[in-house]
Kinemage of the C-alpha trace (Angstrom):
@kinemage 1
@onewidth
@group {chain A} dominant
@subgroup {mainchain}
@vectorlist {calphas} color= white
{ca met a 1} P 12.184 10.235 -39.758
{ca lys a 2} L 10.431 9.895 -36.319
{ca lys a 3} L 9.538 13.408 -34.511
{ca leu a 4} L 9.990 13.659 -30.671
{ca leu a 5} L 7.686 16.146 -29.306
{ca ile a 6} L 8.245 17.587 -25.676
{ca leu a 7} L 5.624 18.628 -23.422
{ca thr a 8} L 5.844 20.842 -20.269
{ca ile a 9} L 4.031 19.781 -17.262
{ca val a 10} L 3.486 22.233 -14.397
{ca gly a 11} L 2.905 20.565 -10.806
{ca leu a 12} L 2.563 20.668 -7.215
{ca cys a 13} L 5.530 19.633 -5.222
{ca ser a 14} L 4.745 18.732 -1.558
{ca cys a 15} L 8.322 19.888 -0.486
{ca gly a 16} L 7.357 23.892 0.296
{ca gly a 17} L 4.467 24.010 -2.018
{ca gly a 18} L 6.378 25.419 -5.113
{ca arg a 19} L 5.755 24.921 -8.448
{ca lys a 20} L 7.998 22.767 -10.699
{ca ala a 21} L 7.983 22.279 -14.253
{ca ala a 22} L 8.882 19.172 -15.861
{ca gln a 23} L 9.489 18.409 -19.583
{ca ile a 24} L 8.597 15.025 -20.681
{ca ala a 25} L 9.164 13.415 -24.561
{ca val a 26} L 6.378 12.277 -26.306
{ca arg a 27} L 7.078 8.985 -28.459
{ca asp a 28} L 4.871 7.132 -30.986
{ca leu a 29} L 3.927 3.743 -30.586
{ca ala a 30} L 2.175 1.368 -33.371
{ca gly a 31} L 0.364 -1.608 -31.975
{ca glu a 32} L -0.365 -5.233 -33.210
{ca val a 33} L -3.005 -7.663 -32.461
{ca val a 34} L -1.889 -10.468 -30.480
{ca phe a 35} L -3.635 -13.830 -29.677
{ca gly a 36} L -5.898 -13.276 -32.885
{ca asp a 37} L -6.895 -16.985 -33.034
{ca thr a 38} L -7.954 -17.163 -29.166
{ca phe a 39} L -11.367 -16.626 -28.279
{ca leu a 40} L -11.080 -14.012 -25.420
{ca gly a 41} L -14.847 -13.663 -24.634
{ca ala a 42} L -15.325 -10.123 -23.285
{ca pro a 43} L -12.342 -9.528 -20.974
{ca thr a 44} L -12.243 -6.299 -19.094
{ca gln a 45} L -9.107 -6.647 -17.228
{ca ile a 46} L -5.232 -7.751 -17.810
{ca leu a 47} L -2.597 -9.037 -15.238
{ca phe a 48} L 0.202 -10.769 -15.413
{ca tyr a 49} L 2.416 -13.833 -13.258
{ca gly a 50} L 5.628 -14.251 -15.241
{ca asp a 51} L 4.777 -15.798 -18.660
{ca met a 52} L 0.873 -15.977 -17.635
{ca met a 53} L -1.384 -13.449 -18.808
{ca leu a 54} L -4.604 -13.386 -16.900
{ca leu a 55} L -7.809 -12.063 -18.262
{ca arg a 56} L -10.879 -11.324 -16.207
{ca asp a 57} L -14.268 -11.909 -17.935
{ca glu a 58} L -17.263 -11.046 -15.014
{ca tyr a 59} L -19.557 -12.427 -17.938
{ca asp a 60} L -18.337 -15.989 -18.263
{ca asn a 61} L -19.261 -18.556 -15.924
{ca lys a 62} L -15.426 -18.986 -15.415
{ca ala a 63} L -14.186 -15.447 -14.822
{ca leu a 64} L -10.366 -16.011 -15.214
{ca ser a 65} L -8.719 -17.195 -18.378
{ca val a 66} L -5.131 -17.930 -18.283
{ca ile a 67} L -3.060 -17.200 -21.388
{ca asp a 68} L 0.628 -18.631 -21.994
{ca thr a 69} L 2.161 -15.439 -23.600
{ca lys a 70} L 4.890 -17.567 -25.200
{ca thr a 71} L 2.258 -19.507 -27.131
{ca gly a 72} L -0.872 -17.737 -27.429
{ca thr a 73} L -3.002 -20.825 -25.891
{ca ile a 74} L -5.417 -20.818 -23.060
{ca thr a 75} L -4.095 -23.103 -20.378
{ca gly a 76} L -6.861 -22.901 -17.829
{ca arg a 77} L -10.233 -21.112 -17.064
{ca his a 78} L -10.924 -20.373 -13.198
{ca leu a 79} L -12.977 -18.665 -10.632
{ca ser a 80} L -16.281 -19.529 -10.723
{ca ile a 81} L -19.123 -16.841 -10.427
{ca gly a 82} L -21.346 -17.747 -7.242
{ca arg a 83} L -21.393 -17.310 -3.435
{ca gly a 84} L -19.846 -20.715 -2.223
{ca pro a 85} L -16.067 -20.766 -1.016
{ca gly a 86} L -13.564 -19.516 -3.597
{ca glu a 87} L -16.364 -18.367 -6.051
{ca met a 88} L -16.891 -14.675 -7.292
{ca val a 89} L -19.637 -12.162 -6.528
{ca asn a 90} L -19.695 -9.367 -9.140
{ca pro a 91} L -18.469 -7.031 -9.645
{ca phe a 92} L -14.834 -7.671 -8.593
{ca arg a 93} L -11.420 -6.637 -9.644
{ca leu a 94} L -8.508 -8.634 -9.602
{ca tyr a 95} L -4.702 -8.007 -8.521
{ca thr a 96} L -1.639 -10.059 -8.207
{ca his a 97} L 1.165 -9.471 -5.323
{ca gly a 98} L 3.955 -11.894 -5.523
{ca asp a 99} L 2.923 -15.212 -5.529
{ca arg a 100} L -0.707 -14.436 -4.536
{ca leu a 101} L -3.902 -13.424 -6.733
{ca tyr a 102} L -6.034 -11.231 -4.647
{ca ala a 103} L -10.203 -10.636 -5.642
{ca his a 104} L -11.713 -7.639 -4.272
{ca gln a 105} L -15.344 -8.212 -4.325
{ca met a 106} L -16.694 -4.696 -4.644
{ca asn a 107} L -20.278 -4.690 -3.270
{ca thr a 108} L -18.991 -6.907 -0.193
{ca gly a 109} L -15.750 -5.673 0.928
{ca gln a 110} L -14.392 -9.222 1.005
{ca val a 111} L -11.144 -10.230 -0.484
{ca ser a 112} L -10.483 -13.688 -1.803
{ca val a 113} L -6.810 -15.084 -1.953
{ca tyr a 114} L -5.449 -17.550 -4.457
{ca ser a 115} L -2.125 -19.295 -4.645
{ca leu a 116} L -0.196 -18.664 -8.252
{ca pro a 117} L 0.745 -20.297 -10.501
{ca gly a 118} L -1.963 -22.715 -9.725
{ca ile a 119} L -4.633 -20.436 -8.705
{ca thr a 120} L -5.618 -22.691 -5.594
{ca tyr a 121} L -7.944 -20.931 -3.081
{ca ile a 122} L -6.374 -20.170 0.172
{ca glu a 123} L -8.946 -17.702 2.018
{ca thr a 124} L -11.473 -14.876 2.029
{ca phe a 125} L -11.364 -12.059 4.619
{ca glu a 126} L -13.345 -8.851 5.506
{ca met a 127} L -11.528 -5.507 4.210
{ca glu a 128} L -12.841 -3.001 6.944
{ca gly a 129} L -14.321 -0.150 6.098
{ca ala a 130} L -15.659 -1.806 2.764
{ca pro a 131} L -13.803 0.163 0.050
{ca gly a 132} L -14.821 -0.529 -3.565
{ca val a 133} L -11.446 -1.635 -4.828
{ca ser a 134} L -8.046 -2.511 -2.846
{ca leu a 135} L -4.313 -3.048 -4.326
{ca arg a 136} L -1.679 -4.613 -2.068
{ca met a 137} L 1.507 -2.848 -1.269
{ca ala a 138} L 4.633 -4.220 0.437
{ca asp a 139} L 2.863 -3.930 3.693
{ca tyr a 140} L -0.655 -2.385 3.269
{ca phe a 141} L -3.664 -2.501 1.089
{ca val a 142} L -4.860 1.021 -0.281
{ca gly a 143} L -8.423 1.170 -1.380
{ca met a 144} L -10.789 3.629 -2.998
{ca arg a 145} L -13.390 4.767 -0.538
{ca ser a 146} L -17.081 4.683 -1.450
{ca asn a 147} L -17.432 7.938 -0.007
{ca thr a 148} L -15.528 11.392 -0.266
{ca lys a 149} L -14.704 12.337 3.185
{ca pro a 150} L -12.023 12.723 4.587
{ca gly a 151} L -10.262 11.602 1.095
{ca arg a 152} L -10.770 9.264 -1.382
{ca leu a 153} L -8.301 6.539 -0.415
{ca gln a 154} L -8.129 4.501 2.829
{ca ile a 155} L -5.291 2.544 4.044
{ca asn a 156} L -5.669 -0.945 5.563
{ca asp a 157} L -3.147 -3.497 7.024
{ca ala a 158} L -1.998 -6.906 5.568
{ca gln a 159} L -5.111 -8.585 7.595
{ca gly a 160} L -7.746 -5.925 5.917
{ca lys a 161} L -7.807 -3.861 9.506
{ca tyr a 162} L -8.789 -0.195 8.685
{ca leu a 163} L -5.795 2.346 9.582
{ca phe a 164} L -6.272 5.796 8.405
{ca pro a 165} L -7.248 7.719 5.382
{ca gly a 166} L -5.043 7.529 2.283
{ca gly a 167} L -5.360 10.851 1.068
{ca asp a 168} L -6.714 14.418 1.696
{ca trp a 169} L -8.254 15.276 -1.985
{ca pro a 170} L -11.229 16.001 -2.140
{ca glu a 171} L -11.464 17.889 1.516
{ca gly a 172} L -15.365 17.245 1.390
{ca asp a 173} L -18.225 17.783 -0.873
{ca asp a 174} L -20.684 19.735 1.082
{ca asn a 175} L -21.411 22.338 -1.760
{ca met a 176} L -21.983 19.525 -4.141
{ca pro a 177} L -25.610 18.025 -3.952
{ca thr a 178} L -26.132 14.594 -3.793
{ca pro a 179} L -25.597 12.050 -5.245
{ca phe a 180} L -23.374 14.178 -7.492
{ca gly a 181} L -20.227 14.203 -5.004
{ca gly a 182} L -19.528 10.934 -4.963
{ca ile a 183} L -19.873 10.425 -8.834
{ca ala a 184} L -17.265 13.486 -9.296
{ca phe a 185} L -14.343 12.001 -7.461
{ca gln a 186} L -14.150 8.756 -9.247
{ca gly a 187} L -10.865 7.690 -10.579
{ca asp a 188} L -8.243 5.130 -10.341
{ca his a 189} L -5.040 4.332 -8.321
{ca ala a 190} L -2.005 1.993 -8.951
{ca val a 191} L 0.630 0.862 -6.172
{ca gln a 192} L 4.325 -0.101 -5.919
{ca pro a 193} L 4.201 -3.320 -5.485
{ca gly a 194} L 7.319 -4.008 -3.558
{ca gly a 195} L 7.212 -0.634 -1.742
{ca asn a 196} L 4.489 1.762 -0.158
{ca arg a 197} L 4.082 4.219 -2.464
{ca tyr a 198} L 0.736 4.703 -4.235
{ca ala a 199} L -0.849 7.103 -6.985
{ca phe a 200} L -4.601 8.220 -7.551
{ca ala a 201} L -5.871 9.840 -10.949
{ca ala a 202} L -9.296 11.690 -10.695
{ca ala a 203} L -11.658 10.645 -13.756
{ca tyr a 204} L -13.212 14.094 -14.319
{ca ser a 205} L -10.751 16.405 -13.333
{ca asp a 206} L -6.382 16.581 -13.915
{ca arg a 207} L -5.719 15.991 -10.641
{ca val a 208} L -2.968 13.492 -10.003
{ca glu a 209} L -1.458 12.397 -6.716
{ca phe a 210} L 1.450 10.587 -5.690
{ca his a 211} L 1.644 9.418 -1.940
{ca glu a 212} L 3.897 7.500 0.286
{ca ile a 213} L 3.368 5.594 3.662
{ca arg a 214} L 6.131 7.018 6.078
{ca arg a 215} L 6.085 5.952 9.910
{ca gly a 216} L 2.739 4.837 9.841
{ca gln a 217} L 0.818 8.017 8.057
{ca his a 218} L 0.510 8.676 4.353
{ca val a 219} L 2.746 11.502 2.784
{ca leu a 220} L 1.683 13.468 -0.162
{ca val a 221} L 4.848 13.196 -2.358
{ca ser a 222} L 3.526 15.438 -5.139
{ca ala a 223} L 0.405 16.589 -7.080
{ca thr a 224} L -0.336 17.787 -10.546
{ca gly a 225} L -3.457 19.434 -12.083
{ca ser a 226} L -6.144 21.171 -10.258
{ca asp a 227} L -8.879 20.446 -7.779
{ca asn a 228} L -11.605 21.583 -10.157
{ca val a 229} L -14.129 19.082 -11.306
{ca arg a 230} L -15.908 19.782 -14.210
{ca ala a 231} L -19.292 20.175 -13.156
{ca glu a 232} L -22.773 22.271 -13.582
{ca gln a 233} L -26.337 22.313 -12.734
{ca asp a 234} L -29.184 21.370 -14.493
{ca glu a 235} L -32.687 22.579 -14.770
{ca thr a 236} L -33.844 20.998 -11.419
{ca gly a 237} L -31.076 21.997 -9.448
{ca asn a 238} L -29.135 18.684 -9.094
{ca ala a 239} L -25.259 18.827 -9.886
{ca met a 240} L -24.179 17.004 -13.065
{ca leu a 241} L -20.733 16.835 -14.601
{ca ala a 242} L -20.205 19.273 -17.660
{ca pro a 243} L -21.877 17.705 -21.092
{ca asn a 244} L -19.935 14.767 -22.163
{ca val a 245} L -16.608 15.618 -20.174
{ca tyr a 246} L -14.561 12.736 -19.352
{ca leu a 247} L -11.015 14.282 -18.319
{ca gly a 248} L -8.060 12.711 -16.197
{ca ser a 249} L -7.727 8.692 -15.794
{ca ala a 250} L -9.107 6.150 -17.765
{ca gly a 251} L -6.895 3.323 -15.931
{ca met a 252} L -3.665 2.851 -14.205
{ca trp a 253} L -0.897 0.459 -13.729
{ca gly a 254} L 2.077 0.171 -11.124
{ca asp a 255} L 5.091 -1.647 -11.046
{ca asp a 256} L 8.040 -1.400 -8.673
{ca asp a 257} L 9.748 1.171 -10.877
{ca tyr a 258} L 6.951 3.445 -12.373
{ca cys a 259} L 3.550 4.209 -12.364
{ca trp a 260} L 1.742 3.934 -15.714
{ca met a 261} L -1.631 6.063 -16.426
{ca leu a 262} L -4.064 5.578 -19.451
{ca arg a 263} L -5.164 9.294 -19.700
{ca ile a 264} L -8.089 10.790 -21.502
{ca asp a 265} L -8.790 14.414 -22.097
{ca gly a 266} L -11.924 14.434 -24.313
{ca asn a 267} L -15.715 14.250 -24.795
{ca arg a 268} L -17.662 11.087 -24.043
{ca gly a 269} L -19.969 10.743 -26.866
{ca ala a 270} L -17.960 12.981 -29.366
{ca glu a 271} L -16.863 11.303 -32.745
{ca gly a 272} L -14.078 8.800 -32.143
{ca val a 273} L -14.234 9.018 -28.179
{ca gln a 274} L -15.275 6.038 -26.019
{ca arg a 275} L -15.457 6.058 -22.146
{ca asn a 276} L -12.672 4.495 -20.695
{ca phe a 277} L -10.572 4.516 -23.800
{ca ser a 278} L -7.693 6.253 -24.779
{ca asn a 279} L -4.300 6.437 -26.893
{ca thr a 280} L -2.285 8.249 -24.310
{ca val a 281} L -0.246 6.278 -21.951
{ca arg a 282} L 1.972 8.282 -19.565
{ca lys a 283} L 4.738 6.952 -17.367
{ca tyr a 284} L 5.795 8.750 -14.061
{ca glu a 285} L 8.623 7.580 -11.510
{ca trp a 286} L 6.858 7.007 -7.944
{ca asp a 287} L 7.750 10.306 -6.933
{ca gly a 288} L 5.498 12.099 -9.558
{ca thr a 289} L 8.143 12.978 -11.876
{ca pro a 290} L 6.853 12.128 -15.429
{ca val a 291} L 9.123 10.351 -17.694
{ca val a 292} L 7.569 9.842 -20.827
{ca glu a 293} L 4.246 10.158 -22.770
{ca tyr a 294} L 3.469 7.440 -25.132
{ca arg a 295} L 1.036 7.958 -28.260
{ca leu a 296} L -0.599 5.010 -29.317
{ca asp a 297} L -1.819 4.473 -33.091
{ca arg a 298} L -5.397 2.934 -31.611
{ca gln a 299} L -7.526 3.566 -28.643
{ca ile a 300} L -7.302 0.960 -26.113
{ca ala a 301} L -8.966 0.072 -22.572
{ca gly a 302} L -7.871 -2.208 -19.837
{ca met a 303} L -4.090 -1.160 -20.044
{ca ala a 304} L -1.359 -3.127 -18.586
{ca val a 305} L 2.456 -3.448 -18.883
{ca asp a 306} L 4.424 -6.645 -18.931
{ca pro a 307} L 6.618 -7.602 -16.018
{ca ala a 308} L 9.726 -6.582 -17.978
{ca gly a 309} L 8.222 -3.322 -18.849
{ca asp a 310} L 8.939 -3.869 -22.614
{ca asn a 311} L 5.246 -4.142 -23.905
{ca ile a 312} L 2.129 -2.147 -23.196
{ca tyr a 313} L -0.755 -4.270 -23.567
{ca gly a 314} L -4.453 -3.145 -24.068
{ca met a 315} L -8.128 -4.153 -25.388
{ca val a 316} L -9.651 -3.086 -28.632
{ca ile a 317} L -13.159 -3.853 -30.251
{ca asp a 318} L -12.602 -4.637 -33.705
{ca asp a 319} L -15.258 -3.991 -36.826
{ca glu a 320} L -17.396 -7.177 -35.939
{ca gly a 321} L -17.559 -5.927 -32.234
{ca tyr a 322} L -14.817 -8.649 -30.987
{ca ile a 323} L -12.720 -7.864 -28.390
{ca arg a 324} L -8.878 -8.127 -29.091
{ca leu a 325} L -5.500 -7.739 -27.687
{ca val a 326} L -3.117 -5.199 -28.867
{ca arg a 327} L 0.439 -5.286 -28.000
{ca phe a 328} L 2.850 -2.247 -28.178
{ca pro a 329} L 6.215 -2.737 -27.938
{ca ile a 330} L 8.047 -0.058 -25.940
{ca ser a 331} L 11.540 -1.793 -26.650
{ca gln a 332} L 11.124 -0.982 -30.252
{ca leu a 333} L 12.118 2.748 -29.399
{ca arg a 334} L 15.405 1.796 -27.083
C-alpha cells in the first residue's frame, strides 16, 4: 500500500506581507527508460512541440535532434554550430512558444527564431540589455540578468526592447566581494506561455518567487524561502559558497497551468548527489501555491513535462556513461 506524505510549507504572501502555511502532498513516482535504442548523444535540454520531442546537444555539429514520441525514432537533426545566418554560437538555450522555436545565445544576447514544426530559420534579433537567458511569455520576454542590481530578472518586449527590472531580489550585493555576488544569485526561471506570469528560484538558497506583469510593471505575487545565501569567506578574504552546498532549484519548467521545479537540497560532492541532478519535483500554481511534490525513484537533470501534463521526463547517466531519457508517468497516480 502506497504512503501519502504531507509537507507544510511556510511562505510570504505579497498581499499584506503576512505568512501563510500551505500543505502539500508527497507522491512517489517510478520511472522507465524510453527510446533506449536511439543514440541520443549528450543532450542537456528537453523541449516539446506536439508529438515532437526536441533535444538540445551543444556538443554536436547539429545541435538539435527531433524525436517522434510515438515511434521513438529521430526524424531530423537541425541547428548548425557556427556564426552564419541561422547558426548557433555556444552556449545557447532553446524555448518553444506557439509555433516558434527561440534560441537565445547567451554570450551575444542574440535570439534566433525558427518556425515549427519544420524548424525553418526566420530571423535573429538583439535582446537589449543582453540577459543571459530569455523566455517568451504571451506579451513579453523575461530574462536572467548578468548582474544583480536592481534585481535578478529583466523584462523585454516582444521585439527585444528593454522595459524594466523583473524582480527585486536581491536588492544588491554591496557587502559581498566580487566575483561571489554574481555566482550567489544564480538560479533558474520559468514562464506561463499563454499568460504573463513567471517564477524565479535561486540555486544557492531556498528563495522561490512568483511574479506577474500588470499594467506595464512587475508585481510580486508571492515568495517562499529566505533571502539568505549560504556563503562564507576563505582565508584570503574572498567570499565563497559554503562548502559543497547546493540548495534550491536545479531546473524549472512552465506551462499554462503550472510551474514545475526540480528541487535540490543537498551537498555537491556528497555521495549520491550530483550538481543539477535531483529526484524531487515540486508542482506549483502560478500564484505560488504548492500543489504536489513528486519523489522520483532516481535522480534526473534537464526536467521537462509533456504538453498534456501526463509525464515528467528527465535525463540520467547509465552505468556505461551514456545519457538516457527516463519517463515518469504522472497519470499512473490518477
